[in-house]
C-alpha positions in Angstrom: 113.9 31.9 -79.9 113.5 35.4 -80.8 113.0 36.5 -84.4 116.2 38.4 -85.4 115.6 38.4 -89.0 115.5 42.2 -88.9 119.1 42.2 -87.5 120.5 39.7 -90.0 119.1 41.8 -92.9 120.3 45.0 -91.5 123.4 46.9 -92.3 126.6 45.4 -90.9 127.3 48.5 -88.9 124.3 47.8 -86.7 125.9 44.5 -85.5 129.2 46.4 -85.1 127.5 49.1 -82.9 125.8 46.3 -80.8 129.2 44.9 -80.2 130.7 48.1 -79.2 127.7 48.5 -76.7 128.5 44.9 -75.5 132.2 45.8 -74.9 131.2 48.8 -72.8 128.4 47.2 -70.8 127.4 43.4 -71.6 124.1 44.0 -69.7 123.0 46.7 -72.2 122.4 44.3 -75.0 119.8 41.6 -75.5 120.7 38.3 -73.7 120.7 36.5 -77.2 123.4 38.9 -78.4 125.2 38.7 -75.2 125.5 34.9 -75.4 126.7 35.3 -79.0 129.4 37.8 -78.2 130.4 35.9 -75.0 130.7 32.6 -76.6 132.3 33.7 -79.9 136.0 34.5 -80.0 135.8 36.2 -83.4 138.8 34.4 -84.6 138.5 35.7 -88.0 140.9 38.2 -89.7 141.4 39.8 -93.1 141.1 37.2 -95.8 140.0 34.2 -93.6 136.8 33.7 -95.3 137.4 35.9 -98.3 136.1 39.1 -96.5 138.1 42.3 -96.6 138.4 44.3 -93.4 137.6 48.0 -93.0 139.3 50.7 -91.2 136.4 51.1 -88.9 136.1 47.5 -88.1 136.2 46.4 -84.4 139.2 44.9 -82.9 138.8 41.9 -80.5 141.7 40.5 -78.6 144.0 42.2 -81.1 142.3 40.7 -84.2 140.5 42.9 -86.7 137.0 41.7 -87.5 135.1 42.5 -90.6 131.7 44.0 -89.8 130.1 42.3 -92.7 131.5 38.9 -91.7 130.3 39.6 -88.1 126.8 40.1 -89.4 127.0 36.7 -91.3 128.4 35.0 -88.3 125.5 36.2 -86.3 123.2 35.0 -89.1 124.6 31.5 -88.7 124.3 31.7 -85.0 120.7 32.7 -85.4 120.1 29.8 -87.7 121.4 27.4 -85.2 119.2 29.0 -82.4 116.3 28.7 -84.9 116.8 25.0 -85.3 117.1 24.5 -81.6 113.9 26.3 -81.1 111.8 25.4 -84.1 113.3 22.2 -85.6 110.6 20.1 -83.9 108.1 21.7 -86.1 109.4 20.0 -89.2 111.1 16.9 -87.6 110.2 13.6 -89.2 108.4 12.3 -86.1 105.2 10.8 -87.7 105.6 7.4 -89.2 102.3 7.3 -90.9 101.4 10.6 -92.4 103.1 13.9 -93.5 103.5 16.6 -90.8 101.4 19.8 -90.9 103.2 22.9 -92.0 103.6 24.9 -88.8 105.5 27.8 -90.4 108.9 27.0 -88.9 110.6 29.4 -91.5 114.0 27.6 -91.3 115.0 28.4 -94.9 118.4 30.3 -95.3 116.6 33.3 -96.7 115.0 34.1 -93.3 118.5 34.6 -91.9 120.0 36.8 -94.6 121.9 33.7 -96.0 121.7 31.9 -99.4 123.0 28.8 -101.2 126.0 31.0 -102.1 127.1 30.9 -98.5 127.0 27.2 -98.2 130.8 26.6 -98.9 131.8 29.4 -96.6 133.2 28.5 -93.2 131.9 30.1 -90.1 133.3 30.1 -86.6 129.6 30.2 -85.3 129.6 26.4 -85.9 131.4 26.1 -82.6 128.1 26.6 -80.9 127.2 23.1 -82.0 130.7 21.7 -81.5 131.7 22.3 -85.1 134.0 25.3 -85.2 135.2 26.6 -88.6 132.8 24.4 -90.5 131.1 25.3 -93.7 127.6 26.4 -93.6 126.7 23.2 -95.6 128.3 21.1 -92.7 126.6 23.1 -90.1 123.2 22.7 -91.8 123.5 19.0 -92.3 124.3 18.5 -88.6 121.4 20.8 -87.6 119.0 18.9 -89.7 120.3 15.5 -88.5 120.0 16.5 -84.9 116.9 18.7 -84.8 114.8 17.6 -87.8 115.4 13.9 -88.1 113.3 11.3 -86.1 113.4 13.4 -83.1 112.1 16.9 -82.5 113.1 18.7 -79.2 111.0 21.4 -77.5 113.1 23.3 -74.9 113.4 26.9 -76.0 110.9 28.1 -73.3 113.2 26.8 -70.5 114.6 29.8 -68.5 117.1 27.9 -66.4 120.2 28.1 -68.5 122.1 25.2 -66.9 119.1 23.0 -68.0 119.3 24.2 -71.5 123.1 23.7 -71.7 122.7 20.2 -70.3 120.0 19.3 -72.8 122.0 20.9 -75.7 125.1 18.9 -74.7 123.1 15.7 -74.6 121.4 16.3 -77.8 124.1 17.8 -79.9 127.1 15.9 -78.3 126.2 12.3 -79.0 122.6 11.9 -80.2 123.7 10.8 -83.7 126.1 8.0 -82.4 125.4 4.5 -83.6 124.4 2.2 -80.6 126.6 -0.7 -79.6 125.7 -4.1 -81.0 124.6 -5.3 -77.5 122.3 -2.5 -77.1 120.7 -3.1 -80.5 120.2 -6.6 -79.5 118.4 -5.6 -76.3 116.1 -3.3 -78.3 115.2 -6.0 -80.8 114.6 -8.4 -78.0 112.1 -6.1 -76.4 110.4 -5.4 -79.7 110.2 -9.1 -80.2 108.5 -9.6 -76.8 106.0 -6.8 -77.5 105.1 -8.1 -80.9 105.0 -11.7 -79.8 102.6 -10.9 -77.0 100.1 -9.0 -79.3 100.3 -11.7 -82.1 99.7 -14.4 -79.5 96.7 -12.8 -78.0 95.3 -11.9 -81.4 95.7 -15.5 -82.4 94.4 -17.1 -79.3 91.6 -14.7 -78.1 90.0 -13.5 -81.3 87.6 -10.7 -80.8 88.4 -10.1 -77.1 89.1 -6.7 -75.9 92.8 -6.3 -75.0 93.4 -2.7 -76.0 96.7 -3.8 -77.9 99.9 -1.9 -78.2 100.1 -2.8 -81.8 101.8 0.2 -83.6 103.3 1.3 -80.4 105.3 -1.7 -79.4 108.4 0.4 -79.1 107.0 1.3 -75.7 108.4 -2.0 -74.3 111.9 -1.1 -75.4 111.5 2.4 -74.0 110.3 1.3 -70.6 113.3 -1.3 -70.4 115.7 1.6 -71.2 114.2 3.9 -68.5 114.4 1.2 -65.8 118.0 0.1 -66.7 119.3 3.7 -67.0 117.5 4.8 -63.8 118.9 1.7 -61.9 122.4 2.8 -62.9 121.6 6.2 -61.6 120.3 5.2 -58.2 116.6 4.4 -58.8 115.6 1.4 -56.6 111.9 1.6 -57.3 109.8 2.6 -60.4 106.1 3.3 -60.0 104.1 3.2 -63.3 100.6 4.6 -64.0 98.9 4.0 -67.3 95.5 3.4 -68.8 94.5 0.3 -70.8 96.3 0.8 -74.1 99.2 -1.7 -74.0 98.7 -2.4 -70.3 98.7 -6.2 -70.7 101.8 -6.0 -72.9 103.6 -3.9 -70.1 102.4 -6.4 -67.4 103.9 -9.3 -69.3 107.1 -7.7 -70.8 108.1 -5.0 -68.3 106.8 -6.3 -64.9 107.2 -10.0 -65.7 103.6 -11.2 -65.0 103.4 -14.7 -66.5 101.4 -15.5 -69.5 99.6 -18.1 -67.5 98.4 -15.5 -65.1 97.2 -13.2 -67.8 95.6 -16.0 -69.8 93.7 -17.3 -66.8 92.2 -13.8 -66.5 91.3 -13.9 -70.2 89.7 -17.3 -70.0 87.9 -16.4 -66.7 89.6 -19.3 -64.9 91.4 -17.1 -62.4 90.0 -17.6 -59.0 89.2 -14.2 -57.5 89.2 -13.7 -53.8 85.5 -13.2 -53.5 85.8 -12.5 -49.8 87.7 -9.4 -50.7 85.5 -8.0 -53.5 84.1 -8.3 -56.9 87.3 -7.8 -59.0 87.7 -5.8 -62.2 88.6 -6.5 -65.8 92.1 -7.6 -66.5 93.3 -4.4 -68.1 92.6 -2.4 -64.9 94.5 -4.6 -62.5 97.8 -3.5 -60.8 100.9 -5.7 -60.2 104.2 -5.6 -58.4 107.5 -7.3 -59.2 111.2 -7.1 -58.6 113.4 -7.3 -61.7 117.1 -7.4 -62.2 118.7 -5.1 -64.8 121.6 -6.2 -67.2 124.0 -4.4 -64.9 122.9 -6.5 -61.9 120.8 -3.9 -60.1 117.5 -4.9 -58.4 114.5 -2.6 -58.9 111.1 -2.8 -57.5 108.4 -2.2 -60.1 104.8 -1.2 -59.3 102.0 -0.8 -61.8 99.1 1.0 -60.1 95.6 -0.3 -60.6 93.4 2.1 -62.5 89.9 2.7 -63.7 88.8 3.5 -67.2 88.8 7.2 -66.3 91.8 8.2 -68.3 94.6 10.0 -66.4 92.8 9.5 -63.1 95.6 7.3 -61.9 98.2 10.0 -62.3 98.0 11.6 -58.8 97.5 8.3 -57.2 100.9 7.2 -58.7 102.5 10.4 -57.5 101.1 10.2 -54.0 102.2 6.6 -53.8 105.7 7.6 -55.0 106.0 10.3 -52.5 104.9 8.1 -49.7 107.5 5.4 -50.6 110.2 8.0 -50.7 109.2 9.4 -47.3 108.8 5.9 -45.8 111.6 3.9 -47.2 114.1 6.2 -48.6 114.2 9.1 -46.1 112.6 11.5 -48.7 115.5 10.8 -51.1 113.6 11.2 -54.3 116.3 9.9 -56.6 115.5 6.5 -55.3 111.8 6.4 -56.5 110.9 7.2 -60.2 107.2 7.8 -61.1 106.5 7.1 -64.8 103.2 8.2 -66.2 102.2 6.7 -69.6 99.7 8.9 -71.3 97.6 8.6 -74.3 97.8 11.7 -76.5 94.0 12.5 -76.6 93.7 12.1 -72.8 96.9 14.0 -72.1 95.4 17.0 -74.0 91.9 16.5 -72.9 91.9 15.8 -69.2 92.3 18.7 -66.8 93.9 16.3 -64.1 97.0 16.5 -66.2 97.3 20.2 -65.7 96.7 19.8 -61.9 99.4 17.3 -61.5 101.8 19.4 -63.5 101.2 22.3 -61.2 101.9 20.0 -58.3 105.3 18.8 -59.6 107.4 21.4 -57.8 105.3 22.1 -54.8 106.7 21.3 -51.3 103.8 19.0 -50.2 103.6 17.1 -53.6 107.1 17.0 -54.9 108.3 13.6 -56.1 111.6 14.5 -57.6 110.4 14.6 -61.1 108.1 12.5 -63.4 109.0 10.9 -66.7 105.8 11.4 -68.9 105.8 8.9 -71.7 103.1 9.5 -74.4 101.9 6.6 -76.6 100.8 9.1 -79.2 98.6 7.1 -81.6 97.2 10.2 -83.1 93.6 9.3 -82.4 91.3 9.2 -79.4 88.6 6.4 -79.9 87.4 7.8 -83.2 88.5 11.4 -82.9 91.4 12.9 -85.0 93.8 15.1 -83.2 92.4 18.2 -85.2 89.2 17.6 -83.2 90.9 16.7 -79.9 92.9 19.8 -79.1 93.7 23.4 -80.0 97.4 23.2 -79.2 100.0 22.0 -81.7 100.9 19.2 -79.5 99.3 17.0 -76.9 102.2 17.7 -74.7 101.9 21.6 -74.8 101.0 21.6 -71.2 104.7 20.8 -70.5 105.6 24.4 -71.3 103.7 25.5 -68.1 106.4 24.1 -65.9 109.3 24.5 -68.5 109.6 20.9 -68.9 111.4 19.7 -72.0 109.6 17.5 -74.6 111.3 15.1 -76.9 109.0 14.2 -79.8 110.1 10.9 -81.4 109.1 8.6 -84.3 107.9 5.4 -82.8 109.1 3.5 -85.9 112.7 4.4 -84.9 113.3 2.4 -81.7 116.9 3.5 -81.4 115.9 7.2 -81.3 113.1 6.3 -78.9 115.6 4.6 -76.5 118.0 7.4 -76.8 115.2 10.0 -75.9 114.1 8.0 -72.8 117.7 7.6 -71.6 118.1 11.3 -71.9 114.9 11.8 -70.1 116.0 9.5 -67.3 119.3 11.3 -66.9 117.5 14.7 -67.0 115.1 13.6 -64.3 117.9 12.4 -62.0 120.1 15.4 -62.7 117.4 18.1 -62.1 114.7 16.1 -60.3 112.2 17.7 -62.6 109.5 16.5 -65.1 110.2 15.7 -68.6 108.0 14.4 -71.5 108.7 11.9 -74.2 106.1 12.1 -77.0 106.4 8.7 -79.0 104.4 9.4 -82.3 103.1 6.0 -83.5 99.8 4.6 -84.5 97.0 2.3 -83.3 96.8 -0.7 -85.7 93.1 -1.7 -84.7 90.2 0.3 -83.5 89.7 1.5 -79.9 89.4 -2.2 -79.1 89.9 -5.2 -81.2 86.3 -5.6 -82.1 85.9 -2.1 -83.3 86.3 -1.1 -87.0 88.3 2.1 -87.3 87.6 2.5 -91.0 84.1 3.7 -90.2 85.6 7.1 -89.3 89.3 7.0 -90.6 89.2 5.1 -93.8 92.1 7.0 -95.4 94.4 6.8 -92.3 93.7 3.1 -91.8 94.4 2.3 -95.4 97.9 3.6 -94.7 98.2 1.7 -91.5 97.1 -1.6 -93.1 100.1 -1.4 -95.3 102.6 -0.2 -92.7 105.1 -2.7 -91.2 105.2 -3.1 -87.4 108.0 -1.5 -85.5 109.8 -4.8 -85.2 109.6 -5.4 -88.8 110.8 -1.8 -89.6 113.8 -2.2 -87.3 114.8 -5.5 -88.6 114.7 -4.1 -92.1 116.8 -1.1 -90.9 119.4 -3.3 -89.3 119.7 -5.4 -92.5 120.1 -2.3 -94.7 122.3 -0.3 -92.5 123.9 -2.6 -90.0 127.3 -4.1 -90.1 127.6 -7.9 -90.8 127.2 -8.7 -87.1 124.0 -6.6 -87.0 122.6 -8.4 -90.1 123.4 -11.8 -88.4 121.7 -10.5 -85.2 118.6 -9.7 -87.1 118.4 -13.2 -88.6 119.0 -14.8 -85.2 116.4 -12.7 -83.6 113.9 -13.5 -86.5 114.3 -17.3 -85.5 114.0 -16.5 -81.9 110.9 -14.5 -82.5 109.1 -17.4 -84.2 110.3 -20.0 -81.7 109.1 -17.8 -78.8 105.8 -17.3 -80.4 105.3 -21.0 -80.9 106.2 -21.7 -77.2 103.6 -19.2 -76.2 101.1 -20.9 -78.5 102.1 -24.2 -76.9 101.6 -22.5 -73.5 105.0 -23.3 -72.2 105.1 -22.6 -68.5 106.7 -19.4 -67.2 108.1 -19.2 -63.7 106.9 -16.1 -61.9 109.7 -13.7 -60.8 110.9 -14.0 -57.3 109.7 -11.2 -55.1 110.8 -9.8 -51.8 108.2 -7.8 -49.8 109.1 -4.3 -48.7 108.3 -3.3 -45.2 105.1 -1.3 -45.9 103.8 -4.3 -47.9 104.5 -6.6 -44.8 102.6 -4.0 -42.7 99.7 -4.5 -45.2 100.0 -8.3 -45.1 99.7 -8.2 -41.3 96.3 -6.6 -41.5 93.0 -8.6 -42.0 89.7 -8.0 -43.6 86.9 -6.4 -41.7 83.8 -8.1 -40.7 80.3 -7.1 -39.6 81.2 -7.8 -36.0 84.0 -5.3 -36.1 81.5 -2.5 -36.2 79.3 -3.6 -33.3 81.6 -1.6 -31.0 84.7 0.4 -31.6 88.0 -0.6 -30.1 89.4 1.2 -26.9 91.2 4.4 -28.2 91.7 6.4 -25.0 95.1 7.8 -23.7 96.4 8.2 -20.2 96.0 11.4 -18.3 99.7 11.9 -18.2 99.9 11.7 -22.0 96.9 14.0 -22.4 98.5 16.7 -20.3 101.8 16.4 -22.0 100.2 16.7 -25.4 97.9 19.6 -24.3 100.8 21.6 -22.7 102.9 21.0 -25.8 100.4 22.3 -28.1 99.9 25.5 -26.1 103.6 26.4 -25.9 106.0 27.8 -28.5 109.8 28.9 -28.3 110.7 31.8 -26.3 112.2 33.6 -29.3 108.9 33.1 -31.3 106.4 35.9 -31.4 103.1 34.8 -32.7 100.3 37.2 -33.9 98.5 38.7 -30.9 95.1 37.1 -31.9 96.7 33.7 -32.2 98.4 34.0 -28.8 95.1 35.0 -27.3 93.4 32.0 -28.8 95.9 29.7 -27.2 95.6 31.6 -23.9 91.8 31.1 -23.9 92.2 27.4 -24.5 94.5 27.2 -21.5 92.0 29.1 -19.4 89.2 26.9 -20.5 91.0 23.8 -19.5 92.2 25.2 -16.2 88.6 26.3 -15.3 86.6 23.3 -16.7 89.0 20.7 -17.9 87.4 20.9 -21.3 89.0 21.2 -24.8 87.4 22.7 -27.9 87.0 21.0 -31.2 90.3 22.1 -32.8 92.3 21.1 -29.7 90.6 17.6 -29.7 91.5 17.2 -33.3 95.1 18.1 -32.7 95.3 15.9 -29.7 94.2 12.9 -31.9 97.0 13.7 -34.4 99.5 14.2 -31.5 98.8 11.0 -29.7 99.4 9.1 -32.9 102.7 11.0 -33.5 104.1 10.1 -30.1 103.2 6.5 -30.8 105.4 6.7 -33.9 102.6 6.7 -36.3 103.0 9.1 -39.3 100.3 11.7 -39.9 100.0 13.6 -43.2 97.3 16.4 -43.9 96.7 18.5 -47.0 94.0 20.7 -48.5 93.2 24.2 -49.1 94.4 26.3 -46.2 94.7 23.4 -43.7 97.5 24.7 -41.7 95.3 27.4 -40.4 92.0 25.8 -41.3 89.4 27.5 -43.5 87.4 28.6 -40.5 90.5 29.8 -38.6 90.2 27.1 -36.0 93.1 24.7 -36.4 96.3 26.7 -36.3 98.3 23.6 -36.5 101.1 25.8 -37.9 101.5 29.3 -36.5 103.6 32.2 -37.8 106.0 34.7 -36.2 104.6 38.2 -36.8 108.0 39.7 -37.3 109.8 37.0 -39.5 106.9 35.0 -40.8 108.7 31.9 -39.6 106.5 28.8 -39.2 106.1 26.9 -36.1 104.5 23.5 -36.2 102.7 23.0 -32.9 102.6 19.2 -33.2 106.3 18.3 -33.9 107.9 19.0 -30.5 106.5 16.7 -27.9 109.5 14.4 -27.5 112.6 13.2 -29.1 112.2 10.7 -32.0 108.5 11.2 -32.4 106.8 11.1 -35.8 106.2 14.4 -37.6 103.0 15.9 -38.7 103.5 16.6 -42.5 100.8 19.3 -43.2 100.6 21.2 -46.5 98.4 23.9 -47.8 97.5 22.6 -51.3 97.0 24.2 -54.6 93.4 25.0 -55.5 92.5 21.5 -56.6 90.2 18.8 -55.3 90.7 16.1 -58.0 94.4 15.8 -58.1 95.1 16.5 -54.4 92.6 13.9 -53.2 94.0 11.4 -55.7 97.6 12.2 -54.4 96.4 11.6 -50.8 94.7 8.4 -51.7 97.9 7.2 -53.3 99.9 8.2 -50.3 97.6 6.2 -48.0 97.7 3.2 -50.2 101.5 3.0 -49.8 101.7 2.8 -46.1 99.0 1.5 -43.6 100.7 3.0 -40.6 100.2 6.6 -41.8 97.1 8.6 -41.1 96.5 10.5 -44.2 93.9 13.3 -44.2 92.4 15.5 -46.9 90.2 18.3 -45.9 87.9 20.2 -48.3 87.7 23.9 -48.0 84.0 23.4 -48.0 82.6 19.9 -48.2 80.4 21.1 -51.1 83.6 21.2 -53.3 84.4 17.6 -52.8 82.3 16.7 -55.9 85.3 18.3 -57.9 87.1 15.0 -56.9 84.1 12.8 -57.6 86.1 10.5 -59.9 88.6 9.7 -57.2 85.9 9.2 -54.7 83.9 6.9 -57.0 86.7 4.9 -58.8 89.2 4.6 -55.9 88.1 5.4 -52.5 84.6 3.8 -52.5 85.4 0.8 -54.7 89.1 -0.1 -54.8 89.0 -2.7 -52.0 86.3 -4.6 -54.0 87.7 -4.0 -57.4 91.5 -4.3 -56.7 91.8 -5.7 -53.2 93.4 -2.5 -52.1 92.6 -1.2 -48.5 93.0 2.4 -47.7 92.7 4.3 -44.5 92.5 7.8 -46.1 90.4 10.4 -44.3 88.2 13.0 -45.9 87.1 16.0 -43.8 84.2 17.8 -45.4 82.8 20.7 -43.7 78.9 20.5 -43.7 76.1 22.3 -42.0 73.2 24.5 -42.8 74.0 28.0 -41.7 72.3 30.3 -44.3 75.5 30.4 -46.4 73.8 29.3 -49.6 73.8 26.2 -51.8 77.7 26.1 -52.3 78.5 26.3 -48.6 76.0 24.1 -46.8 76.1 20.5 -48.0 79.0 18.1 -48.6 76.3 15.7 -50.2 75.9 13.2 -47.5 73.5 11.3 -49.6 76.0 10.6 -52.4 78.5 9.0 -50.0 75.8 6.9 -48.3 74.6 5.8 -51.7 78.2 4.5 -52.3 78.2 2.5 -49.1 78.1 -1.3 -49.3 80.2 -4.3 -48.3 81.8 -2.4 -45.5 83.7 -0.3 -48.0 84.1 2.8 -45.9 83.0 4.7 -42.8 80.8 7.7 -42.9 80.4 9.8 -39.8 78.9 13.1 -38.8 80.4 13.9 -35.3 79.2 16.3 -32.8 81.9 16.4 -29.9 85.6 17.0 -29.9 86.3 13.9 -27.9 84.4 11.7 -30.3 86.3 13.1 -33.2 89.5 12.5 -31.3 88.5 8.7 -30.9 87.5 8.5 -34.6 90.9 9.6 -35.7 92.6 7.2 -33.4 90.4 4.4 -34.4 91.7 4.7 -38.0 95.1 3.5 -36.8 93.9 1.1 -34.1 91.8 -1.1 -36.2 93.5 -4.3 -37.6 92.2 -3.3 -41.0 91.9 0.0 -42.9 88.8 1.7 -44.2 88.4 5.3 -45.7 86.7 7.6 -43.2 84.4 10.3 -44.6 83.6 12.7 -41.8 81.1 15.5 -42.2 82.9 18.2 -40.3 81.3 21.0 -38.4 81.6 24.7 -39.2 79.6 26.7 -36.5 80.2 23.9 -34.0 83.9 24.4 -34.1 83.4 27.2 -31.6 80.2 25.9 -29.9 80.8 25.3 -26.1 78.3 22.4 -26.1 80.6 20.5 -28.6 83.6 20.8 -26.2 84.7 17.7 -24.3 85.9 17.0 -20.8 89.4 15.5 -20.3 87.9 12.3 -19.0 86.3 11.7 -22.4 89.8 11.5 -23.9 91.3 9.4 -21.1 88.5 6.9 -21.1 86.4 4.9 -23.6 86.2 4.8 -27.4 84.4 6.2 -30.3 80.6 6.3 -29.8 78.6 5.3 -32.8 75.4 6.5 -31.2 74.9 8.9 -28.3 71.8 8.6 -26.2 70.0 11.5 -24.6 71.3 12.4 -21.1 68.8 15.2 -20.5 65.8 12.9 -20.0 65.8 10.7 -16.9 62.8 8.4 -17.4 62.5 6.5 -20.8 58.8 5.8 -19.9 58.0 9.5 -20.1 59.3 10.0 -23.5 56.6 10.3 -26.2 58.7 11.3 -29.1 62.3 10.4 -30.1 64.1 12.6 -32.4 67.2 10.8 -33.8 69.5 12.9 -36.0 73.0 13.5 -37.1 75.4 16.5 -36.9 74.8 20.1 -36.4 70.9 19.9 -36.2 71.3 18.1 -32.9 72.3 21.2 -31.2 69.3 23.1 -32.5 67.0 20.3 -31.2 68.9 20.1 -27.9 68.7 23.7 -27.3 65.0 23.8 -27.8 64.5 20.7 -25.6 66.6 22.1 -22.6 65.0 25.7 -22.9 61.5 24.2 -22.6 62.6 21.4 -20.2 60.9 18.9 -22.5 61.3 15.5 -20.7 58.8 14.0 -23.0 61.1 14.4 -26.1 64.5 12.5 -26.4 67.1 13.5 -28.8 69.5 10.8 -30.0 72.6 11.4 -32.0 73.8 9.0 -34.6 77.5 9.8 -35.0 78.2 7.0 -37.4 75.9 6.5 -40.4 77.8 3.8 -42.1 78.4 1.0 -41.1 74.9 1.7 -39.5 75.0 0.7 -35.8 71.9 -1.5 -35.9 72.3 -3.1 -32.6 72.7 0.1 -30.7 69.8 1.7 -32.5 67.6 -1.4 -31.8 68.5 -1.3 -28.1 67.4 2.4 -28.0 64.3 1.5 -30.0 63.3 -1.0 -27.3 64.3 1.5 -24.6 61.9 4.2 -25.9 59.2 1.7 -26.9 56.3 3.9 -26.0 57.6 6.8 -28.2 57.0 7.8 -31.8 60.2 8.1 -33.7 61.4 10.7 -36.2 64.4 11.2 -38.2 65.3 14.8 -38.3 67.7 16.3 -40.9 68.6 19.8 -42.1 68.9 18.7 -45.7 65.9 18.6 -48.1 64.0 15.3 -48.1 65.7 14.1 -51.4 69.1 14.7 -49.8 70.9 13.8 -46.5 70.5 10.4 -44.9 66.8 10.0 -45.3 66.6 7.6 -48.2 69.6 5.7 -47.0 67.9 5.0 -43.7 64.6 4.1 -45.2 66.5 1.5 -47.2 68.4 0.2 -44.3 66.4 0.6 -41.1 63.7 -2.0 -41.9 62.8 -2.9 -38.3 62.0 0.5 -37.1 59.0 2.6 -37.8 59.6 6.3 -37.9 58.7 9.5 -39.7 61.0 12.1 -41.4 61.3 15.8 -40.6 63.3 17.8 -43.2 63.2 20.5 -45.6 61.1 20.2 -48.6 62.8 18.4 -51.7 64.9 20.8 -53.7 67.0 20.9 -56.8 69.7 22.9 -55.0 71.1 22.0 -51.6 70.0 25.1 -49.8 68.5 28.5 -50.1 70.8 31.4 -50.8 68.7 33.8 -48.7 69.6 33.9 -45.0 65.9 34.8 -43.9 64.5 31.9 -45.9 67.1 29.6 -44.4 66.2 30.8 -40.8 62.5 30.2 -41.5 63.1 26.7 -42.8 65.4 25.9 -39.9 62.8 27.2 -37.4 60.0 25.1 -39.1 62.0 21.9 -38.8 62.6 22.5 -35.1 59.0 23.5 -34.5 57.7 20.4 -36.3 60.0 18.2 -34.3 58.6 19.5 -30.9 55.0 19.4 -31.9 53.1 16.5 -30.4 
C-alpha cells in the first residue's frame, strides 16, 4: 500500500485533475488511482452528502461531482487500502502480551479525515461491500475484519486475481458466526488436544513430551484443513513437523492409539531390532487412513524427522511430489503437503528459504504447501527479539508473494476460518500460504525445564492464563445461543469422562488401513544381509537391447538442429562404437538409465546443471540452436516406456538432497539421483546425509535407494574442487546402511545403477564420480561388458600374467588407479600389480582375501590421492584386520588439497614414485 497522505491532504483540484487524466488515458495515472476511478461510479450529486458542487466540477455519466467530495472519497478509499495493507500490524493476535507499536499510522488524521466525518456517508464503502455507509460503519467493519483476532498480510501480492480472491474471502464472510455443528467439532478437537496433554502430564510426570499446551488449537486447525481439503479433492495429506505437539498430532489427527504411544513412553514397545536401533517417540513417523465428516477417505502421512528443526521440510515435499507423480498422474490437487513450523526455527533455519524458492520450480513443484506456524513466541529460552530481525517469523513468505494469516491461538473459530481459507487458496491457486497461529508454550522447552529462569515475567502471565479449551468454553457460554451454552456444558462432561477413560487405559482400536500400491511395493522387499554383498546380482542387458538404446541415444528428430559442438560429440561417440565397440563414461551412464526406463522403472535426476552435466559430458537434454527447444535423449526408445525426469536444480544442496531423499522414500521402483556440482559441496547437505540417508533405516525402519553422485578426484583444482570427503561417508558406514563406491569404468557404473533397482532391498548409493576420467579412453568399456556379467566390487590386475612374480601389490580406488596403471604399463612392471577396489562399503572382504592369497609373496600398499587423515585409509585400517599393508598418500593436511597446481603435480608424482619404488 502506497502512502497517499500527500494526496488526501492536497487541494481538491489535484484529485480532479487526476480524474481528467484518467478519462483521457487510464494508463497515465498510478494503478492505485486507476483502481479507484474504475471501481467507483461517483454516484454523488449536489447535496447528497452536504457538499455543494462547483461550476468546474467534473461530470461522470451525466452526474456532476464535487471535487472536494471526490477528495474525501479517495481519502476513505485510501483508509480502506491502508487497513488491508497494515491492519495486521495492530491486530489483536497475541493472546499473552501486548503487540509492539509497528507504526501502522491508521488514525483518521493520516488520511485527511477526522471525527467530524464519522457520520458522513461515502460511496467508497462499496470497496468492502458497504456502499453508501457512514465512515463510522466503514471503520467498524475494517477494524473487525483487519484488526481483530486475525491480521492478514497480502499487500505485496502482484497477481490481482489472488488479491481479489483473498479480499472476497476475508471481507465477504469472515465475521460470520459458525454453525453450531461446526462449533461442536471445534470444541471436540480442543477437548482431545487438552485431554491428551493432561493425561500425559498426569501419568508420565517429568518425561519429555514437548507438549502442545498453549497451542492445542493446532488440533482443530489440522482437522479443518483435512476436512476442507477432502471436500476439494485432496486424497492424501503429508505432514512434516518437529517435536512440539507431535505426539498430540499422532493421537488426535492421525489416530495413533494411546496404547501404542504409551508403550513407547514406558519402553515396552518391542522394536524390530533386526531393522535398526529405533529413535525417540517424538521423532517417529506414522500413516493412517481417516474418514472426514462428509464421508471422504483421506490418507495421512506424518514423516519421521530428526531433532534438526525444519530439516524434514524438503523430505515432505519430495515425498508429496513422488506420490503425485506415481499415484495421481501428477495431479497436485490430490496431495496436500502441510509443514508445521515453530516460529524460531522458521525464522532461523535457512532451509525454509530454500524450500520457499523451490515452491514454483518445475522440478520441485508440489501444487502449493500450507505452512502452519505454532508461534509460541520463544525458542528454547530465546525471546523473539533475539531470534529474528524481521517483524514476523513468516516474513520469508513475501519472497514468493505467499499470503500470511496471523491469528490469535486463543480464538479457535478464527484459527479454523483461517486454515479453511488457506486450504481453499491452495486448491484454487496451487500456491503456498502461511497461517501464523500466535499462542504460547505453557512449560519450558521440555516438561523438565523451568522457563522462569529466563522469562519470569512472561511465564507469570502464562501461569494465570486459561488454556484454549477453557477460553473457548467461556466464550461460548458468554456469547452463544442457548444451544451453544448447553453444548459447552455437555462437552465439559465429555471432557472429564474421556480423560477418566484414558486414565483407566480403556482400549482403542487402531484405525483400519488400506496399503497404497507403493507401500505394497515396499512390503515386497526384504532386509539386506551380509551375504547379499558377497557378489552382486546379474545386471547385464541383451545385445539387441544395448544397440536399440545406443542408437536411440544418438539420434534426434529431423527437424531438430542441435548445436554443432553437440552434434560432433554424438558423431564421435558413434564413430568410437563403430570402430571399437566401446562407449565412453557418459554413454555408459545414460545406458544405465535407459535400460531401466524400457523396463518401466522410473528415473528421476536433479542437481545443479545435471541436464548437461557440470563437466559438459552428459547432455541428457540437448537444445535446438535456433529455437532453444529441449530434446530429452532418453524418452524416445519405445511406446509406453517410463520417462527420465531430469531437472536442473536451484543453487542448493541441503533442500534439494532432502527433496530427492523424500522422493525416493515414496516409491522403491524409482531410481532417484542427486548429483553435486562438485562433490566438495555435498557438505552443504550434511544434515540430510547424517540424519536421513545414513541412519533412517536404523532409526525409523525406512529404506531408501537414493543415489548421490559426487565428483571427486585430485587434479590440481584446489581444496574446493578435489574431495567429496570420502572419509566422512565411510565413517558413517555400519550395519549395511549404505553403499559407497569409487568406480573406474563406464560399464561398472552402468551395472551399479542397474543394481540399485535389481536388489530385493534398497540401499543409498554414494558414488565418488570421476571428472578427468569422463573423457579418459582407458575408462571406456566394450559392449560385451554391458551384455555380460554384473557389478565388480574389486577388479584384479590384467596386465601381470604370473602372480608369483609380483613383489608389490598396490590396491587403490578411483582416479589414482589410472596414474598407477599408466606408470606400470609404460615401464612394463610385471612385478607390481595394481588392484582396484570399486566398492569400499560394504567392503568386499572375501574378494580381497582371495587376492591377498593369490599375491601371497608380495608386499601390499594402500595408495590414495587424499592426505593420510582423509580418504579411505583410516576406514581400511579399522576394517581390514586380516591383511598387512602399508599406506602411501599425501601428508596429513587441514585442507583437502593444495591450491597450487605445481604443488599438486609434485605431490602426485611423489605418490606414484613411492608406489613403484621397491
